[in-house]
N, C-alpha and C positions, 0 to 999 in steps of 0.2 A: 422826648425832645432833648437833644444834646448838641448845642450850638458850636461848642469846642470840642473838637474831636480828640486832640492831642496837645498838650503843653509840655515843653521840656527846656532845659538850659543847655546852650552850646557856646562854649568860649566865653563865658560870663554873660551871654545875651539869652533873653527868654525868647523862645520860639513857640508861637501859638498857631495851630493850625485849626482854622474853622471848618465845620463840617460842610458848610455850603461851598466854600471856595475850594476845598479839597476835592468833593465829589465833582464839581464842575470841571476842575482841572483834569482829573482822571478821565471824564467823559470825552474831553477834547483830545486827550492823548491816546486813549484805548480805541475809540471807535474808527479811526482811520485804519489802524492796525487790523482790527477784525474785519473790515470791509475789504481790506487788501488781502487778507488771509482767505476768505471766502472766494473773492474773485480770482485768486490763483487756483484754488481747487475747481474753478469752473473754466480753467483753460486761459485765463488772461494774464498778461505779465505783472506779477506781483509788485515789482519795485516802482514801476511807472503807474500802476493804479494807486499804490500808496501816495505818491506824489500828488496825483490828481486829487484824491479824496483829502489830502492834507491842505492843499491849496484851495480847494472848494470850501473846507471848513473855514479857512481864515477869511475868505470872502463871506461866508455865512455869518461869522461873527460880527463883521462890520455891518452887514445887512440887518442883523438882529437889533443892533443899536440904534441904526437909522429908522427902522420901522417903529421903534420904541418911543421915537421922538414925537410920533404921531399919536400913538396909543397912550402914553403918559406924559403929556407935555407939561403938566404941572410939576412933575418931579424935576424936570430940567429948568423950569422958570425959576424954582426956588433956589437952584444954584447951577448956573451954565456951565460951569467948569465939569459938571457930571457928563456932558456931551462927549468929552474926549478922555473922561477918567477911565482909570484902568481897574476899578473895583468890579466885582462880578454882579452888580445890581444894573438894571436897566437894559434888559435884552428879551426881545419878543421872539419866541421859538418859530413862528411860522415866517417871520420877516427873515430870519437866517436861513430856514429851510428852503425858501424860494430863491434867494441870492445864490445860496451853495448849489441848488439844481442849476441855474443859468450858467454858473461859473463852470460847473462840472460838464455841461454840455458842450460849452465853448471849448474847454480843454480836450475833451474827447474828440472833437471834430479836428483840432489841431493836431493831436498825437494819433489820430486814426484808430481810435478804439470804439467797440460797439456801444453806443449809448445806452440802449435799453438793457443790455446785459450787465452793464456797469450799474445801472439803477437797481436791477434786482439784487446784485451783490451787495448793495449798500443797505439793503434792509436790516439785516442782523446788526450791522453797525449803528443804524438809527435806533433800534430797539435797545441796544447796550447803552447808548448816550442818554435815551429818556429815563432808563431805569437808574443810572448813575446821578443824573442831574436831579431826578425827583427824590431819590434817597437823601441829597443834600438838603432839598427843600424840606422833606420831612423831618430830618433831625434838628434843623433850624426852627421849624414850626411855622414856616411862611407858605402861601398859597394855599391855606386851609380851606375847609369848606364851611357850610352854613350849619346852624345848630340842628342835631338830629336825635331821634329816640331810638334809632336802629341799633341792635346789638352790638354791631362793629363800629359804633362811633367812637372816636378818639378824644380823650380829654387831655389837652395840653395845659401845663402849669401856669401858674400865676406870673406875669412877666412876658408871657409869649404874645405874638401876634393875634392869637384866637382871644386871649384874654382881654387885651386892649381893644380889640373890635366890640366884644360883647359889653365891655364896661362903658365905652363911648356911646354905643347904640342904646344903652338902657336895658339890655336883654337880661342882665344878671342883677340890676337895681343896686341897692346899697351893699348887697352881699358880695358884689364884685370887688370892692374895696377890701374885702375880708378874704379874698383869694378864691372866690367860688368862679368855677369855669365850666360851662356846660359842654358836653360831647359834641363833636362836629364830624361832618363827612370827612373821611380821610382822602381827599380828592388826589393827593399826591400818589397813594397807593393804588387807587383806581386807575391812574394814567399809567403807572408801571405795568399793572395787570393787563390793561388794554394793550399796550405796546408788545408784551410778550405773547399774548395770544394771538395777535394779528401777524408779528412776525412768524409764528409757528404756522400759520396758515400759509403765508408767503413761502416758507421753506417747503411746504406740502406741495404746493403748486410748481415750485421749481423741481421737485422730486418727480412730478407727474409729467415733467417736460412741457409745461405750458409755454406758450409763446412768449418770448423775451419781452419783458415790460408788464405782462399781466400780474405777476407777483407784486412788483413795486406798486402798481396802480391799485391793486386789491388792498394792500396795505395802506396806501395813502388814502384811499377812500374811507376805509374803516377807521383809521385813526383820526381823520379829519372829523367824521361824524361823531365819533367817541368824544373828542375834544369839545364839540358843540354841546353835546350832552352834559359833559363833566362841567362845562362852563357855568350851567345854570346852578350848579351845586356850590360853586365857589364864591367867597366873599369877594365883593367889588371893591378893589383898592381906591382909596380916596385920591390918589395921584393920577388915576386914569381919567383922561379927557375925552377920549373917543366916545361917541354916543352909544348907548346900550345896544342899539340895533346893529352896531357895525360888525361885530364878530359872527353873530348869526348869519347875516347876510354874506359876509365873507367866506365863511366856512361852507355855506350851501353853494355858493357861486363856484368855489374851487372843487368841491366834490362833484358839481355837475360837469366841469370841464375833465375831470379825471374819469368819470363813468363814460364820457364820449370817446375818450382815449382808449379806455379799457375795450370798449366794443370794437373798436378800429383794430386794436392790436390783437384781439381774440380772432376776428375775421381774417386778418392778414396772416396770422399763424396758421389758421386752418387751410387757407388757400395755398399757402407754401408747402404744407405737409401733402396736399392733394396733388 
């Protein structure tokens, strides 16, 4: 755990780079570039695609905040200024992804770009974004998992969110005040690994000349179901006000829609090839 990535003085002023905010910023900066590079390698106009991805990302950031208003209403009720605050807290990944997708589709229609090929090209960018964001989470110690006896469990230090949760829940008893922290599931690392493996599958499908959209949908289905399973291993934050059943139902419904689209795209591509 390393919440402060770098601290230095510049012109008599102390500059502190937090791990969480730094890696989130890197994700937002690098992901569109990666997506545009992949798209250009697949015959799409790189600059125009970069602009599309960047604008879709901006829309997605707004969508992530709006979606989080429903998911974690208590967080904003405590301080309404957080609704429009510029901190890196208060974003729901899938709210951002959905709004970014809709914005990307609209821009692709306006600029006459192939929607499904754009979606496939965005998969490596999505994986890079997830890896960078979850790296920030891991270094900060947030979004951690439940207590585990598995050999790869991670023990965060005293003062970490995991320590606070275990202390408040009585998991560590009086020894928690002395600094005892039990190992937890590294759910941040699980999500990073899932994103990388599913992106590799998507790239393989593209290499095998699968119909446009198949790679993106395969990644989307796999990652959504992975998030569903990983969610059962994560600590439920106190600020979350959405009912416990919301995310499982949401993920399963979204995965079902993408399965239908995948079957349709696979059949459409096969018919076109014939």
